[in-house]
Biopython code that builds the backbone (N, CA, C, O; Angstrom):
import numpy as np
from Bio.PDB.StructureBuilder import StructureBuilder

atoms = [
    (1, "MET", "N", (6.629, 0.358, 10.496)),
    (1, "MET", "CA", (6.893, -0.955, 11.041)),
    (1, "MET", "C", (8.105, -1.561, 10.341)),
    (1, "MET", "O", (8.209, -1.505, 9.115)),
    (2, "THR", "N", (8.980, -2.114, 11.079)),
    (2, "THR", "CA", (10.197, -2.698, 10.532)),
    (2, "THR", "C", (9.899, -4.037, 9.864)),
    (2, "THR", "O", (9.121, -4.841, 10.379)),
    (3, "GLY", "N", (10.527, -4.267, 8.711)),
    (3, "GLY", "CA", (10.389, -5.551, 8.043)),
    (3, "GLY", "C", (9.236, -5.654, 7.070)),
    (3, "GLY", "O", (9.100, -6.670, 6.388)),
    (4, "LEU", "N", (8.407, -4.636, 6.987)),
    (4, "LEU", "CA", (7.306, -4.650, 6.031)),
    (4, "LEU", "C", (7.622, -3.706, 4.880)),
    (4, "LEU", "O", (8.230, -2.654, 5.075)),
    (5, "ARG", "N", (7.204, -4.089, 3.682)),
    (5, "ARG", "CA", (7.374, -3.200, 2.526)),
    (5, "ARG", "C", (6.167, -3.337, 1.627)),
    (5, "ARG", "O", (5.493, -4.367, 1.633)),
    (6, "ASP", "N", (5.897, -2.320, 0.868)),
    (6, "ASP", "CA", (4.779, -2.314, -0.065)),
    (6, "ASP", "C", (5.268, -2.866, -1.396)),
    (6, "ASP", "O", (5.968, -2.173, -2.135)),
    (7, "ILE", "N", (4.906, -4.106, -1.708)),
    (7, "ILE", "CA", (5.391, -4.741, -2.933)),
    (7, "ILE", "C", (4.713, -4.195, -4.185)),
    (7, "ILE", "O", (5.108, -4.536, -5.300)),
    (8, "ALA", "N", (3.699, -3.354, -4.013)),
    (8, "ALA", "CA", (3.018, -2.770, -5.159)),
    (8, "ALA", "C", (3.671, -1.465, -5.634)),
    (8, "ALA", "O", (3.323, -0.944, -6.694)),
    (9, "LEU", "N", (4.615, -0.943, -4.851)),
    (9, "LEU", "CA", (5.220, 0.335, -5.221)),
    (9, "LEU", "C", (6.516, 0.165, -6.004)),
    (9, "LEU", "O", (7.365, -0.658, -5.661)),
    (10, "ASP", "N", (6.649, 0.961, -7.061)),
    (10, "ASP", "CA", (7.924, 1.070, -7.773)),
    (10, "ASP", "C", (8.836, 2.038, -7.038)),
    (10, "ASP", "O", (10.039, 1.809, -6.917)),
    (11, "SER", "N", (8.245, 3.127, -6.546)),
    (11, "SER", "CA", (8.994, 4.075, -5.721)),
    (11, "SER", "C", (8.054, 4.663, -4.680)),
    (11, "SER", "O", (6.883, 4.921, -4.958)),
    (12, "GLY", "N", (8.577, 4.869, -3.490)),
    (12, "GLY", "CA", (7.779, 5.397, -2.391)),
    (12, "GLY", "C", (7.562, 6.897, -2.510)),
    (12, "GLY", "O", (8.079, 7.531, -3.429)),
    (13, "PRO", "N", (6.803, 7.463, -1.588)),
    (13, "PRO", "CA", (6.494, 8.886, -1.629)),
    (13, "PRO", "C", (7.724, 9.795, -1.638)),
    (13, "PRO", "O", (7.764, 10.770, -2.389)),
    (14, "ASP", "N", (8.711, 9.491, -0.824)),
    (14, "ASP", "CA", (9.910, 10.344, -0.768)),
    (14, "ASP", "C", (10.653, 10.330, -2.099)),
    (14, "ASP", "O", (11.015, 11.382, -2.626)),
    (15, "ALA", "N", (10.878, 9.142, -2.636)),
    (15, "ALA", "CA", (11.637, 9.015, -3.884)),
    (15, "ALA", "C", (10.895, 9.584, -5.087)),
    (15, "ALA", "O", (11.509, 10.137, -5.999)),
    (16, "SER", "N", (9.553, 9.443, -5.086)),
    (16, "SER", "CA", (8.769, 9.896, -6.238)),
    (16, "SER", "C", (8.273, 11.329, -6.102)),
    (16, "SER", "O", (7.740, 11.903, -7.052)),
    (17, "HIS", "N", (8.452, 11.907, -4.907)),
    (17, "HIS", "CA", (7.963, 13.274, -4.627)),
    (17, "HIS", "C", (6.462, 13.381, -4.859)),
    (17, "HIS", "O", (5.968, 14.386, -5.370)),
    (18, "THR", "N", (5.737, 12.314, -4.468)),
    (18, "THR", "CA", (4.276, 12.304, -4.549)),
    (18, "THR", "C", (3.722, 11.916, -3.187)),
    (18, "THR", "O", (4.475, 11.490, -2.311)),
    (19, "LEU", "N", (2.427, 12.056, -3.000)),
    (19, "LEU", "CA", (1.802, 11.746, -1.720)),
    (19, "LEU", "C", (1.780, 10.248, -1.432)),
    (19, "LEU", "O", (1.993, 9.836, -0.292)),
    (20, "TYR", "N", (1.524, 9.427, -2.457)),
    (20, "TYR", "CA", (1.345, 7.992, -2.246)),
    (20, "TYR", "C", (2.422, 7.121, -2.867)),
    (20, "TYR", "O", (2.419, 5.912, -2.635)),
    (21, "GLY", "N", (3.333, 7.669, -3.639)),
    (21, "GLY", "CA", (4.316, 6.871, -4.348)),
    (21, "GLY", "C", (3.816, 6.511, -5.739)),
    (21, "GLY", "O", (2.741, 6.944, -6.155)),
    (22, "VAL", "N", (4.600, 5.718, -6.448)),
    (22, "VAL", "CA", (4.243, 5.313, -7.813)),
    (22, "VAL", "C", (4.116, 3.794, -7.836)),
    (22, "VAL", "O", (5.049, 3.075, -7.478)),
    (23, "GLU", "N", (2.954, 3.317, -8.260)),
    (23, "GLU", "CA", (2.680, 1.878, -8.283)),
    (23, "GLU", "C", (3.370, 1.190, -9.454)),
    (23, "GLU", "O", (3.484, 1.746, -10.546)),
    (24, "ALA", "N", (3.821, -0.020, -9.202)),
    (24, "ALA", "CA", (4.452, -0.839, -10.240)),
    (24, "ALA", "C", (3.375, -1.376, -11.192)),
    (24, "ALA", "O", (2.199, -1.420, -10.831)),
    (25, "PRO", "N", (3.768, -1.780, -12.394)),
    (25, "PRO", "CA", (2.809, -2.401, -13.315)),
    (25, "PRO", "C", (2.267, -3.716, -12.727)),
    (25, "PRO", "O", (2.929, -4.362, -11.915)),
    (26, "ALA", "N", (1.074, -4.091, -13.142)),
    (26, "ALA", "CA", (0.413, -5.291, -12.612)),
    (26, "ALA", "C", (1.271, -6.544, -12.746)),
    (26, "ALA", "O", (1.296, -7.367, -11.830)),
    (27, "CYS", "N", (1.969, -6.706, -13.856)),
    (27, "CYS", "CA", (2.790, -7.909, -14.049)),
    (27, "CYS", "C", (3.944, -7.964, -13.044)),
    (27, "CYS", "O", (4.339, -9.050, -12.619)),
    (28, "VAL", "N", (4.482, -6.817, -12.664)),
    (28, "VAL", "CA", (5.550, -6.765, -11.671)),
    (28, "VAL", "C", (4.991, -7.100, -10.288)),
    (28, "VAL", "O", (5.609, -7.848, -9.531)),
    (29, "ILE", "N", (3.826, -6.550, -9.962)),
    (29, "ILE", "CA", (3.194, -6.837, -8.680)),
    (29, "ILE", "C", (2.879, -8.326, -8.579)),
    (29, "ILE", "O", (3.098, -8.933, -7.531)),
    (30, "ARG", "N", (2.376, -8.911, -9.638)),
    (30, "ARG", "CA", (2.065, -10.343, -9.655)),
    (30, "ARG", "C", (3.314, -11.173, -9.353)),
    (30, "ARG", "O", (3.272, -12.094, -8.538)),
    (31, "ASP", "N", (4.421, -10.843, -10.012)),
    (31, "ASP", "CA", (5.669, -11.577, -9.798)),
    (31, "ASP", "C", (6.183, -11.406, -8.367)),
    (31, "ASP", "O", (6.682, -12.354, -7.760)),
    (32, "ARG", "N", (6.058, -10.200, -7.841)),
    (32, "ARG", "CA", (6.495, -9.957, -6.465)),
    (32, "ARG", "C", (5.626, -10.734, -5.471)),
    (32, "ARG", "O", (6.133, -11.282, -4.492)),
    (33, "MET", "N", (4.322, -10.778, -5.728)),
    (33, "MET", "CA", (3.420, -11.528, -4.859)),
    (33, "MET", "C", (3.759, -13.014, -4.884)),
    (33, "MET", "O", (3.741, -13.668, -3.841)),
    (34, "ALA", "N", (4.062, -13.544, -6.041)),
    (34, "ALA", "CA", (4.385, -14.965, -6.170)),
    (34, "ALA", "C", (5.669, -15.320, -5.422)),
    (34, "ALA", "O", (5.841, -16.460, -4.991)),
    (35, "ALA", "N", (6.565, -14.355, -5.267)),
    (35, "ALA", "CA", (7.844, -14.607, -4.608)),
    (35, "ALA", "C", (7.775, -14.474, -3.085)),
    (35, "ALA", "O", (8.716, -14.865, -2.396)),
    (36, "GLU", "N", (6.684, -13.933, -2.550)),
    (36, "GLU", "CA", (6.571, -13.706, -1.105)),
    (36, "GLU", "C", (5.959, -14.908, -0.396)),
    (36, "GLU", "O", (4.980, -15.481, -0.873)),
    (37, "PRO", "N", (6.538, -15.293, 0.746)),
    (37, "PRO", "CA", (5.956, -16.406, 1.502)),
    (37, "PRO", "C", (4.687, -15.995, 2.266)),
    (37, "PRO", "O", (3.842, -16.839, 2.564)),
    (38, "ARG", "N", (4.559, -14.702, 2.581)),
    (38, "ARG", "CA", (3.390, -14.210, 3.315)),
    (38, "ARG", "C", (3.100, -12.788, 2.874)),
    (38, "ARG", "O", (4.012, -11.978, 2.702)),
    (39, "ILE", "N", (1.808, -12.490, 2.690)),
    (39, "ILE", "CA", (1.389, -11.140, 2.303)),
    (39, "ILE", "C", (0.347, -10.665, 3.306)),
    (39, "ILE", "O", (-0.614, -11.377, 3.597)),
    (40, "VAL", "N", (0.543, -9.456, 3.833)),
    (40, "VAL", "CA", (-0.411, -8.847, 4.751)),
    (40, "VAL", "C", (-1.129, -7.750, 3.983)),
    (40, "VAL", "O", (-0.490, -6.886, 3.382)),
    (41, "PHE", "N", (-2.457, -7.783, 4.001)),
    (41, "PHE", "CA", (-3.275, -6.814, 3.285)),
    (41, "PHE", "C", (-4.024, -5.977, 4.307)),
    (41, "PHE", "O", (-4.734, -6.514, 5.157)),
    (42, "VAL", "N", (-3.864, -4.653, 4.225)),
    (42, "VAL", "CA", (-4.509, -3.744, 5.165)),
    (42, "VAL", "C", (-5.470, -2.861, 4.393)),
    (42, "VAL", "O", (-5.120, -2.320, 3.344)),
    (43, "THR", "N", (-6.691, -2.714, 4.913)),
    (43, "THR", "CA", (-7.705, -1.922, 4.246)),
    (43, "THR", "C", (-8.595, -1.236, 5.280)),
    (43, "THR", "O", (-8.434, -1.448, 6.482)),
    (44, "GLU", "N", (-9.515, -0.429, 4.819)),
    (44, "GLU", "CA", (-10.491, 0.226, 5.680)),
    (44, "GLU", "C", (-11.486, -0.816, 6.199)),
    (44, "GLU", "O", (-11.679, -1.854, 5.567)),
    (45, "PRO", "N", (-12.118, -0.546, 7.346)),
    (45, "PRO", "CA", (-13.150, -1.464, 7.829)),
    (45, "PRO", "C", (-14.317, -1.519, 6.848)),
    (45, "PRO", "O", (-14.541, -0.585, 6.077)),
    (46, "SER", "N", (-15.040, -2.600, 6.886)),
    (46, "SER", "CA", (-16.206, -2.764, 6.014)),
    (46, "SER", "C", (-17.143, -1.564, 6.170)),
    (46, "SER", "O", (-17.464, -1.167, 7.290)),
    (47, "GLY", "N", (-17.570, -1.003, 5.076)),
    (47, "GLY", "CA", (-18.456, 0.160, 5.113)),
    (47, "GLY", "C", (-17.716, 1.474, 5.116)),
    (47, "GLY", "O", (-18.314, 2.515, 4.843)),
    (48, "GLY", "N", (-16.423, 1.456, 5.419)),
    (48, "GLY", "CA", (-15.612, 2.662, 5.358)),
    (48, "GLY", "C", (-16.050, 3.759, 6.309)),
    (48, "GLY", "O", (-15.860, 4.938, 6.011)),
    (49, "THR", "N", (-16.636, 3.401, 7.458)),
    (49, "THR", "CA", (-17.070, 4.438, 8.392)),
    (49, "THR", "C", (-15.873, 5.141, 9.003)),
    (49, "THR", "O", (-14.842, 4.524, 9.269)),
    (50, "ALA", "N", (-16.020, 6.421, 9.221)),
    (50, "ALA", "CA", (-14.941, 7.236, 9.773)),
    (50, "ALA", "C", (-14.872, 7.072, 11.278)),
    (50, "ALA", "O", (-15.883, 6.853, 11.945)),
    (51, "GLY", "N", (-13.657, 7.183, 11.799)),
    (51, "GLY", "CA", (-13.457, 7.109, 13.237)),
    (51, "GLY", "C", (-13.776, 8.444, 13.885)),
    (51, "GLY", "O", (-14.100, 9.408, 13.191)),
    (52, "PRO", "N", (-13.689, 8.515, 15.211)),
    (52, "PRO", "CA", (-14.032, 9.754, 15.918)),
    (52, "PRO", "C", (-13.072, 10.917, 15.630)),
    (52, "PRO", "O", (-13.424, 12.069, 15.880)),
    (53, "ASP", "N", (-11.877, 10.642, 15.114)),
    (53, "ASP", "CA", (-10.928, 11.709, 14.819)),
    (53, "ASP", "C", (-11.033, 12.224, 13.386)),
    (53, "ASP", "O", (-10.293, 13.128, 12.997)),
    (54, "ASP", "N", (-11.940, 11.660, 12.604)),
    (54, "ASP", "CA", (-12.045, 12.049, 11.200)),
    (54, "ASP", "C", (-12.406, 13.530, 11.082)),
    (54, "ASP", "O", (-13.318, 14.020, 11.748)),
    (55, "ARG", "N", (-11.677, 14.223, 10.228)),
    (55, "ARG", "CA", (-11.909, 15.643, 10.020)),
    (55, "ARG", "C", (-12.652, 15.909, 8.703)),
    (55, "ARG", "O", (-12.782, 17.055, 8.274)),
    (56, "GLY", "N", (-13.131, 14.842, 8.076)),
    (56, "GLY", "CA", (-13.813, 14.973, 6.787)),
    (56, "GLY", "C", (-15.160, 15.637, 6.891)),
    (56, "GLY", "O", (-15.639, 15.926, 7.987)),
    (57, "PRO", "N", (-15.776, 15.882, 5.737)),
    (57, "PRO", "CA", (-17.084, 16.561, 5.712)),
    (57, "PRO", "C", (-18.187, 15.758, 6.343)),
    (57, "PRO", "O", (-19.331, 16.210, 6.389)),
]
sb = StructureBuilder()
sb.init_structure("model")
sb.init_model(0)
sb.init_chain("A")
sb.init_seg("    ")
for serial, (resi, resn, name, xyz) in enumerate(atoms, 1):
    if name == "N":
        sb.init_residue(resn, " ", resi, " ")
    sb.init_atom(name, np.array(xyz, "f"), 0.0, 1.0, " ", f" {name:<3s}", serial, name[0])
structure = sb.get_structure()
């Protein structure tokens, strides 16, 4: 999605050569959160139930 960024990351997956990226220290995340006019938080649905496409055990 254009215009959205993960303020908790120091470096993304491509730059860090990891699956999820590298998270910034808590104090940096706090400062970034304080500077943002709006924060969107995305998480799993309550209970974490898998959808019909889930390939898990």
